[in-house]
N, C-alpha and C positions, 0 to 999 in steps of 0.2 A: 682126741682119743675116741675114735669112732666105736660104736657098739658097746657103750658102757653097760655094765651089769648092775642091777639093783636087786635088793632083797628087803623083805620086811624084817624089822627088828623090834623087839620088845625091850625097852630100857627099864632100869630098876624101878622107876616111879610109875610104871603101868601105862605109859603112853606109847602107842604103836606109831612107828614112823617108817618111812621108806629110807633105807640106808644104801648109799653107794657101795658096791661090793668090790670095786677095784680103785686103787689110789696110785697116782704117780708120785714118787718121792725122789728128791734129789739127794745123792750121797754127798755128805759134807766131810771135809778133812780139816784137822787142826794140826798145824806144824809148829813144833817147839824146838828151840835150840837143843842139840845133843840128845834128842829123843826121836824115836821113829814116828812117822805120821800116824795119827789115830783117825779112823773113819767112823762116821756117825750116820745113822738113818733114824729120822724121827717118825713116830707112829702118830698118825692123825687122830685127833680127839674123838671123832665118832667111832673109829675103829677100836681105840683104847676103851671107850665106854662099852662097846658091844662085847669086848673080851673081859670087861670088869677088871682091867689092869689097875694096879696101884703103884705109886712111887715106892721104890726100894725093893720091889719084887724081883726075884732072881729068875731069869729065863735063859734058855739055851738055844743057840742057832744050830740047826742041822743042815748040812749041805746035801741035798738030795741029788741034784745034777748041777751042771755048770750054770744053768739058768734058774734053778729052783732052790729056795731056802725055806726051811720050816722053823717057825718060832715055837718053842715048847716051854710050857710052864713046868718047872721042876716039882713043885708041890701044889697039887690041886687045892684051890680054896674051897672051903665049905660054903654052900649057898647061904646067903643071909635070909632068914625067915621074913616073910612079908607081914606087915602089920595089918590086922583086920580093922575095917572102919566101923 
């Protein structure tokens, strides 16, 4: 994957790190009897952390073009206040 992009990311605990900005993911499929196939794409942990995603959140895929998808959070989360030391 030549020409990888990176960006600086500030994670919730105040540690700055360099995060990869592009990830290759494999589309997975589950085939069950008498049901249509279901396709899955997993979100890498560093990307989920950068987005502050939590299990059970409802998101929506938007098809922008045949090669571009956008993942939208339907309800914006309120930022968690940082504790002062």
